N, CA, C, O and CB atoms as a CASP TS submission, in Angstrom:
PFRMAT TS
TARGET T0000
AUTHOR 0000-0000-0000
METHOD Language model
MODEL 1
PARENT N/A
ATOM      1  N   MET     1       2.554  -9.792 -12.578  1.00  0.00           N
ATOM      2  CA  MET     1       1.306 -10.354 -12.124  1.00  0.00           C
ATOM      3  C   MET     1       1.508 -11.686 -11.413  1.00  0.00           C
ATOM      4  O   MET     1       0.658 -12.119 -10.635  1.00  0.00           O
ATOM      5  CB  MET     1       0.367 -10.524 -13.285  1.00  0.00           C
ATOM      6  N   ASP     2       2.613 -12.317 -11.678  1.00  0.00           N
ATOM      7  CA  ASP     2       2.934 -13.573 -11.029  1.00  0.00           C
ATOM      8  C   ASP     2       3.109 -13.388  -9.544  1.00  0.00           C
ATOM      9  O   ASP     2       2.703 -14.227  -8.741  1.00  0.00           O
ATOM     10  CB  ASP     2       4.178 -14.175 -11.625  1.00  0.00           C
ATOM     11  N   PHE     3       3.724 -12.267  -9.190  1.00  0.00           N
ATOM     12  CA  PHE     3       3.933 -11.960  -7.781  1.00  0.00           C
ATOM     13  C   PHE     3       2.556 -11.841  -7.024  1.00  0.00           C
ATOM     14  O   PHE     3       2.387 -12.388  -5.934  1.00  0.00           O
ATOM     15  CB  PHE     3       4.759 -10.628  -7.651  1.00  0.00           C
ATOM     16  N   LEU     4       1.630 -11.138  -7.622  1.00  0.00           N
ATOM     17  CA  LEU     4       0.321 -10.955  -6.973  1.00  0.00           C
ATOM     18  C   LEU     4      -0.392 -12.302  -6.842  1.00  0.00           C
ATOM     19  O   LEU     4      -1.027 -12.561  -5.820  1.00  0.00           O
ATOM     20  CB  LEU     4      -0.561  -9.955  -7.779  1.00  0.00           C
ATOM     21  N   LYS     5      -0.297 -13.160  -7.857  1.00  0.00           N
ATOM     22  CA  LYS     5      -0.905 -14.481  -7.749  1.00  0.00           C
ATOM     23  C   LYS     5      -0.302 -15.284  -6.652  1.00  0.00           C
ATOM     24  O   LYS     5      -1.011 -15.931  -5.882  1.00  0.00           O
ATOM     25  CB  LYS     5      -0.783 -15.223  -9.030  1.00  0.00           C
ATOM     26  N   ASP     6       1.060 -15.252  -6.566  1.00  0.00           N
ATOM     27  CA  ASP     6       1.725 -15.998  -5.485  1.00  0.00           C
ATOM     28  C   ASP     6       1.382 -15.450  -4.102  1.00  0.00           C
ATOM     29  O   ASP     6       1.245 -16.212  -3.145  1.00  0.00           O
ATOM     30  CB  ASP     6       3.235 -15.966  -5.682  1.00  0.00           C
ATOM     31  N   LEU     7       1.247 -14.140  -4.000  1.00  0.00           N
ATOM     32  CA  LEU     7       0.876 -13.508  -2.734  1.00  0.00           C
ATOM     33  C   LEU     7      -0.509 -13.897  -2.341  1.00  0.00           C
ATOM     34  O   LEU     7      -0.735 -14.224  -1.176  1.00  0.00           O
ATOM     35  CB  LEU     7       0.983 -12.002  -2.821  1.00  0.00           C
ATOM     36  N   PHE     8      -1.483 -13.880  -3.276  1.00  0.00           N
ATOM     37  CA  PHE     8      -2.810 -14.294  -2.971  1.00  0.00           C
ATOM     38  C   PHE     8      -2.895 -15.766  -2.602  1.00  0.00           C
ATOM     39  O   PHE     8      -3.638 -16.127  -1.690  1.00  0.00           O
ATOM     40  CB  PHE     8      -3.692 -14.003  -4.115  1.00  0.00           C
ATOM     41  N   ASP     9      -2.137 -16.637  -3.300  1.00  0.00           N
ATOM     42  CA  ASP     9      -2.099 -18.051  -2.942  1.00  0.00           C
ATOM     43  C   ASP     9      -1.548 -18.260  -1.549  1.00  0.00           C
ATOM     44  O   ASP     9      -2.004 -19.135  -0.812  1.00  0.00           O
ATOM     45  CB  ASP     9      -1.271 -18.826  -3.942  1.00  0.00           C
ATOM     46  N   PHE    10      -0.551 -17.441  -1.187  1.00  0.00           N
ATOM     47  CA  PHE    10       0.000 -17.538   0.199  1.00  0.00           C
ATOM     48  C   PHE    10      -1.076 -17.193   1.223  1.00  0.00           C
ATOM     49  O   PHE    10      -1.268 -17.910   2.204  1.00  0.00           O
ATOM     50  CB  PHE    10       1.231 -16.582   0.383  1.00  0.00           C
ATOM     51  N   PHE    11      -1.791 -16.057   0.975  1.00  0.00           N
ATOM     52  CA  PHE    11      -2.862 -15.657   1.906  1.00  0.00           C
ATOM     53  C   PHE    11      -3.895 -16.777   2.039  1.00  0.00           C
ATOM     54  O   PHE    11      -4.370 -17.076   3.135  1.00  0.00           O
ATOM     55  CB  PHE    11      -3.550 -14.346   1.424  1.00  0.00           C
ATOM     56  N   LYS    12      -4.233 -17.388   0.904  1.00  0.00           N
ATOM     57  CA  LYS    12      -5.267 -18.390   0.846  1.00  0.00           C
ATOM     58  C   LYS    12      -4.794 -19.697   1.566  1.00  0.00           C
ATOM     59  O   LYS    12      -5.555 -20.287   2.333  1.00  0.00           O
ATOM     60  CB  LYS    12      -5.644 -18.672  -0.641  1.00  0.00           C
ATOM     61  N   SER    13      -3.563 -20.126   1.315  1.00  0.00           N
ATOM     62  CA  SER    13      -3.118 -21.370   1.867  1.00  0.00           C
ATOM     63  C   SER    13      -2.796 -21.261   3.355  1.00  0.00           C
ATOM     64  O   SER    13      -3.050 -22.192   4.119  1.00  0.00           O
ATOM     65  CB  SER    13      -1.927 -21.854   1.114  1.00  0.00           C
ATOM     66  N   GLN    14      -2.233 -20.117   3.767  1.00  0.00           N
ATOM     67  CA  GLN    14      -1.830 -19.972   5.162  1.00  0.00           C
ATOM     68  C   GLN    14      -2.922 -19.331   6.062  1.00  0.00           C
ATOM     69  O   GLN    14      -2.729 -19.149   7.264  1.00  0.00           O
ATOM     70  CB  GLN    14      -0.564 -19.137   5.225  1.00  0.00           C
ATOM     71  N   LYS    15      -4.063 -19.001   5.440  1.00  0.00           N
ATOM     72  CA  LYS    15      -5.162 -18.307   6.121  1.00  0.00           C
ATOM     73  C   LYS    15      -4.711 -17.049   6.840  1.00  0.00           C
ATOM     74  O   LYS    15      -5.044 -16.844   8.007  1.00  0.00           O
ATOM     75  CB  LYS    15      -5.823 -19.233   7.106  1.00  0.00           C
ATOM     76  N   LYS    16      -3.954 -16.207   6.150  1.00  0.00           N
ATOM     77  CA  LYS    16      -3.471 -14.956   6.650  1.00  0.00           C
ATOM     78  C   LYS    16      -4.251 -13.780   6.106  1.00  0.00           C
ATOM     79  O   LYS    16      -3.666 -12.788   5.672  1.00  0.00           O
ATOM     80  CB  LYS    16      -2.035 -14.806   6.329  1.00  0.00           C
ATOM     81  N   TRP    17      -5.558 -13.884   6.124  1.00  0.00           N
ATOM     82  CA  TRP    17      -6.412 -12.854   5.512  1.00  0.00           C
ATOM     83  C   TRP    17      -6.265 -11.509   6.228  1.00  0.00           C
ATOM     84  O   TRP    17      -6.541 -10.471   5.627  1.00  0.00           O
ATOM     85  CB  TRP    17      -7.885 -13.300   5.535  1.00  0.00           C
ATOM     86  N   TRP    18      -5.835 -11.501   7.509  1.00  0.00           N
ATOM     87  CA  TRP    18      -5.708 -10.285   8.258  1.00  0.00           C
ATOM     88  C   TRP    18      -4.532  -9.413   7.748  1.00  0.00           C
ATOM     89  O   TRP    18      -4.445  -8.236   8.099  1.00  0.00           O
ATOM     90  CB  TRP    18      -5.530 -10.618   9.727  1.00  0.00           C
ATOM     91  N   LEU    19      -3.634  -9.987   6.924  1.00  0.00           N
ATOM     92  CA  LEU    19      -2.532  -9.240   6.369  1.00  0.00           C
ATOM     93  C   LEU    19      -2.953  -8.361   5.187  1.00  0.00           C
ATOM     94  O   LEU    19      -2.251  -7.404   4.862  1.00  0.00           O
ATOM     95  CB  LEU    19      -1.449 -10.187   5.946  1.00  0.00           C
ATOM     96  N   ILE    20      -4.072  -8.661   4.545  1.00  0.00           N
ATOM     97  CA  ILE    20      -4.469  -7.894   3.359  1.00  0.00           C
ATOM     98  C   ILE    20      -4.722  -6.416   3.705  1.00  0.00           C
ATOM     99  O   ILE    20      -4.221  -5.567   2.968  1.00  0.00           O
ATOM    100  CB  ILE    20      -5.733  -8.512   2.727  1.00  0.00           C
ATOM    101  N   PRO    21      -5.457  -6.040   4.765  1.00  0.00           N
ATOM    102  CA  PRO    21      -5.645  -4.622   5.044  1.00  0.00           C
ATOM    103  C   PRO    21      -4.342  -3.923   5.393  1.00  0.00           C
ATOM    104  O   PRO    21      -4.186  -2.737   5.103  1.00  0.00           O
ATOM    105  CB  PRO    21      -6.632  -4.445   6.168  1.00  0.00           C
ATOM    106  N   ILE    22      -3.410  -4.626   6.005  1.00  0.00           N
ATOM    107  CA  ILE    22      -2.138  -4.027   6.382  1.00  0.00           C
ATOM    108  C   ILE    22      -1.343  -3.724   5.059  1.00  0.00           C
ATOM    109  O   ILE    22      -0.764  -2.649   4.900  1.00  0.00           O
ATOM    110  CB  ILE    22      -1.318  -5.007   7.364  1.00  0.00           C
ATOM    111  N   MET    23      -1.344  -4.689   4.150  1.00  0.00           N
ATOM    112  CA  MET    23      -0.617  -4.515   2.910  1.00  0.00           C
ATOM    113  C   MET    23      -1.254  -3.394   2.098  1.00  0.00           C
ATOM    114  O   MET    23      -0.527  -2.617   1.480  1.00  0.00           O
ATOM    115  CB  MET    23      -0.588  -5.825   2.104  1.00  0.00           C
ATOM    116  N   LEU    24      -2.564  -3.279   2.073  1.00  0.00           N
ATOM    117  CA  LEU    24      -3.201  -2.191   1.352  1.00  0.00           C
ATOM    118  C   LEU    24      -2.927  -0.823   1.971  1.00  0.00           C
ATOM    119  O   LEU    24      -2.733   0.167   1.265  1.00  0.00           O
ATOM    120  CB  LEU    24      -4.678  -2.428   1.288  1.00  0.00           C
ATOM    121  N   ALA    25      -2.916  -0.787   3.292  1.00  0.00           N
ATOM    122  CA  ALA    25      -2.609   0.489   3.977  1.00  0.00           C
ATOM    123  C   ALA    25      -1.137   0.914   3.653  1.00  0.00           C
ATOM    124  O   ALA    25      -0.879   2.087   3.386  1.00  0.00           O
ATOM    125  CB  ALA    25      -2.820   0.339   5.560  1.00  0.00           C
ATOM    126  N   LEU    26      -0.229  -0.010   3.679  1.00  0.00           N
ATOM    127  CA  LEU    26       1.153   0.339   3.337  1.00  0.00           C
ATOM    128  C   LEU    26       1.290   0.758   1.886  1.00  0.00           C
ATOM    129  O   LEU    26       2.080   1.656   1.593  1.00  0.00           O
ATOM    130  CB  LEU    26       2.075  -0.831   3.618  1.00  0.00           C
ATOM    131  N   LEU    27       0.562   0.153   0.972  1.00  0.00           N
ATOM    132  CA  LEU    27       0.577   0.531  -0.400  1.00  0.00           C
ATOM    133  C   LEU    27       0.068   1.957  -0.597  1.00  0.00           C
ATOM    134  O   LEU    27       0.667   2.759  -1.313  1.00  0.00           O
ATOM    135  CB  LEU    27      -0.236  -0.435  -1.198  1.00  0.00           C
ATOM    136  N   VAL    28      -1.076   2.252   0.071  1.00  0.00           N
ATOM    137  CA  VAL    28      -1.643   3.603  -0.068  1.00  0.00           C
ATOM    138  C   VAL    28      -0.722   4.661   0.553  1.00  0.00           C
ATOM    139  O   VAL    28      -0.553   5.748  -0.001  1.00  0.00           O
ATOM    140  CB  VAL    28      -3.037   3.668   0.592  1.00  0.00           C
ATOM    141  N   LEU    29      -0.148   4.340   1.673  1.00  0.00           N
ATOM    142  CA  LEU    29       0.790   5.285   2.308  1.00  0.00           C
ATOM    143  C   LEU    29       2.004   5.507   1.459  1.00  0.00           C
ATOM    144  O   LEU    29       2.478   6.639   1.365  1.00  0.00           O
ATOM    145  CB  LEU    29       1.215   4.788   3.674  1.00  0.00           C
ATOM    146  N   GLY    30       2.535   4.476   0.833  1.00  0.00           N
ATOM    147  CA  GLY    30       3.688   4.628  -0.033  1.00  0.00           C
ATOM    148  C   GLY    30       3.343   5.445  -1.271  1.00  0.00           C
ATOM    149  O   GLY    30       4.131   6.290  -1.695  1.00  0.00           O
ATOM    150  N   LEU    31       2.182   5.203  -1.849  1.00  0.00           N
ATOM    151  CA  LEU    31       1.769   5.977  -3.037  1.00  0.00           C
ATOM    152  C   LEU    31       1.560   7.462  -2.652  1.00  0.00           C
ATOM    153  O   LEU    31       1.893   8.354  -3.432  1.00  0.00           O
ATOM    154  CB  LEU    31       0.446   5.376  -3.656  1.00  0.00           C
ATOM    155  N   LEU    32       1.021   7.715  -1.477  1.00  0.00           N
ATOM    156  CA  LEU    32       0.825   9.085  -1.047  1.00  0.00           C
ATOM    157  C   LEU    32       2.132   9.811  -0.840  1.00  0.00           C
ATOM    158  O   LEU    32       2.244  10.991  -1.172  1.00  0.00           O
ATOM    159  CB  LEU    32       0.023   9.120   0.211  1.00  0.00           C
ATOM    160  N   ILE    33       3.138   9.119  -0.290  1.00  0.00           N
ATOM    161  CA  ILE    33       4.434   9.733  -0.092  1.00  0.00           C
ATOM    162  C   ILE    33       5.128  10.008  -1.436  1.00  0.00           C
ATOM    163  O   ILE    33       5.745  11.058  -1.618  1.00  0.00           O
ATOM    164  CB  ILE    33       5.308   8.838   0.788  1.00  0.00           C
ATOM    165  N   ILE    34       5.024   9.078  -2.351  1.00  0.00           N
ATOM    166  CA  ILE    34       5.610   9.274  -3.693  1.00  0.00           C
ATOM    167  C   ILE    34       4.918  10.428  -4.391  1.00  0.00           C
ATOM    168  O   ILE    34       5.577  11.253  -5.024  1.00  0.00           O
ATOM    169  CB  ILE    34       5.496   7.983  -4.552  1.00  0.00           C
ATOM    170  N   PHE    35       3.574  10.500  -4.282  1.00  0.00           N
ATOM    171  CA  PHE    35       2.854  11.557  -4.941  1.00  0.00           C
ATOM    172  C   PHE    35       3.177  12.913  -4.309  1.00  0.00           C
ATOM    173  O   PHE    35       3.242  13.924  -5.008  1.00  0.00           O
ATOM    174  CB  PHE    35       1.361  11.284  -4.890  1.00  0.00           C
ATOM    175  N   ALA    36       3.382  12.934  -2.973  1.00  0.00           N
ATOM    176  CA  ALA    36       3.678  14.174  -2.281  1.00  0.00           C
ATOM    177  C   ALA    36       5.048  14.751  -2.651  1.00  0.00           C
ATOM    178  O   ALA    36       5.243  15.965  -2.592  1.00  0.00           O
ATOM    179  CB  ALA    36       3.605  13.950  -0.798  1.00  0.00           C
ATOM    180  N   GLU    37       5.986  13.898  -3.026  1.00  0.00           N
ATOM    181  CA  GLU    37       7.315  14.386  -3.356  1.00  0.00           C
ATOM    182  C   GLU    37       7.341  15.148  -4.636  1.00  0.00           C
ATOM    183  O   GLU    37       8.126  16.086  -4.780  1.00  0.00           O
ATOM    184  CB  GLU    37       8.273  13.264  -3.434  1.00  0.00           C
ATOM    185  N   SER    38       6.490  14.772  -5.596  1.00  0.00           N
ATOM    186  CA  SER    38       6.582  15.331  -6.918  1.00  0.00           C
ATOM    187  C   SER    38       5.370  16.132  -7.328  1.00  0.00           C
ATOM    188  O   SER    38       5.074  16.238  -8.518  1.00  0.00           O
ATOM    189  CB  SER    38       6.806  14.260  -7.884  1.00  0.00           C
ATOM    190  N   SER    39       4.661  16.700  -6.369  1.00  0.00           N
ATOM    191  CA  SER    39       3.436  17.373  -6.702  1.00  0.00           C
ATOM    192  C   SER    39       3.398  18.793  -6.128  1.00  0.00           C
ATOM    193  O   SER    39       4.037  19.093  -5.120  1.00  0.00           O
ATOM    194  CB  SER    39       2.260  16.570  -6.202  1.00  0.00           C
ATOM    195  N   ALA    40       2.649  19.634  -6.783  1.00  0.00           N
ATOM    196  CA  ALA    40       2.451  20.962  -6.262  1.00  0.00           C
ATOM    197  C   ALA    40       1.519  20.980  -5.071  1.00  0.00           C
ATOM    198  O   ALA    40       1.405  21.988  -4.374  1.00  0.00           O
ATOM    199  CB  ALA    40       1.926  21.852  -7.327  1.00  0.00           C
ATOM    200  N   LEU    41       0.851  19.858  -4.842  1.00  0.00           N
ATOM    201  CA  LEU    41      -0.050  19.717  -3.710  1.00  0.00           C
ATOM    202  C   LEU    41       0.695  19.308  -2.400  1.00  0.00           C
ATOM    203  O   LEU    41       0.063  19.090  -1.366  1.00  0.00           O
ATOM    204  CB  LEU    41      -1.127  18.680  -4.051  1.00  0.00           C
ATOM    205  N   SER    42       1.973  19.215  -2.466  1.00  0.00           N
ATOM    206  CA  SER    42       2.697  18.748  -1.327  1.00  0.00           C
ATOM    207  C   SER    42       2.505  19.600  -0.084  1.00  0.00           C
ATOM    208  O   SER    42       2.504  19.093   1.037  1.00  0.00           O
ATOM    209  CB  SER    42       4.116  18.674  -1.660  1.00  0.00           C
ATOM    210  N   SER    43       2.340  20.911  -0.297  1.00  0.00           N
ATOM    211  CA  SER    43       2.115  21.765   0.883  1.00  0.00           C
ATOM    212  C   SER    43       0.792  21.476   1.565  1.00  0.00           C
ATOM    213  O   SER    43       0.615  21.830   2.731  1.00  0.00           O
ATOM    214  CB  SER    43       2.166  23.227   0.487  1.00  0.00           C
ATOM    215  N   PHE    44      -0.129  20.852   0.882  1.00  0.00           N
ATOM    216  CA  PHE    44      -1.412  20.460   1.486  1.00  0.00           C
ATOM    217  C   PHE    44      -1.353  19.076   2.081  1.00  0.00           C
ATOM    218  O   PHE    44      -2.109  18.761   3.001  1.00  0.00           O
ATOM    219  CB  PHE    44      -2.523  20.519   0.458  1.00  0.00           C
ATOM    220  N   ILE    45      -0.445  18.227   1.557  1.00  0.00           N
ATOM    221  CA  ILE    45      -0.388  16.848   2.027  1.00  0.00           C
ATOM    222  C   ILE    45       0.503  16.712   3.256  1.00  0.00           C
ATOM    223  O   ILE    45       0.233  15.878   4.120  1.00  0.00           O
ATOM    224  CB  ILE    45       0.113  15.935   0.918  1.00  0.00           C
ATOM    225  N   TYR    46       1.560  17.518   3.351  1.00  0.00           N
ATOM    226  CA  TYR    46       2.507  17.409   4.462  1.00  0.00           C
ATOM    227  C   TYR    46       1.869  17.565   5.830  1.00  0.00           C
ATOM    228  O   TYR    46       2.273  16.855   6.751  1.00  0.00           O
ATOM    229  CB  TYR    46       3.576  18.431   4.307  1.00  0.00           C
ATOM    230  N   PRO    47       0.894  18.453   6.021  1.00  0.00           N
ATOM    231  CA  PRO    47       0.281  18.549   7.377  1.00  0.00           C
ATOM    232  C   PRO    47      -0.437  17.286   7.826  1.00  0.00           C
ATOM    233  O   PRO    47      -0.695  17.117   9.017  1.00  0.00           O
ATOM    234  CB  PRO    47      -0.703  19.693   7.413  1.00  0.00           C
ATOM    235  N   ILE    48      -0.758  16.413   6.915  1.00  0.00           N
ATOM    236  CA  ILE    48      -1.386  15.112   7.284  1.00  0.00           C
ATOM    237  C   ILE    48      -0.414  14.326   8.159  1.00  0.00           C
ATOM    238  O   ILE    48      -0.834  13.656   9.102  1.00  0.00           O
ATOM    239  CB  ILE    48      -1.774  14.268   5.996  1.00  0.00           C
ATOM    240  N   PHE    49       0.882  14.402   7.854  1.00  0.00           N
ATOM    241  CA  PHE    49       1.879  13.659   8.577  1.00  0.00           C
ATOM    242  C   PHE    49       2.379  14.429   9.790  1.00  0.00           C
ATOM    243  O   PHE    49       3.238  13.938  10.522  1.00  0.00           O
ATOM    244  CB  PHE    49       3.024  13.316   7.668  1.00  0.00           C
TER
END
């Protein structure tokens, strides 16, 4: 949790609020890829890419 606090403090102090949607999109994409590797639903997820 310390990392998230430091990251939020960086966004706040440097006024880099535009980075938050990019970080969230990368997180969701990474989670989708990890989920697709180990799931029976992978045949439905792969056409998205």
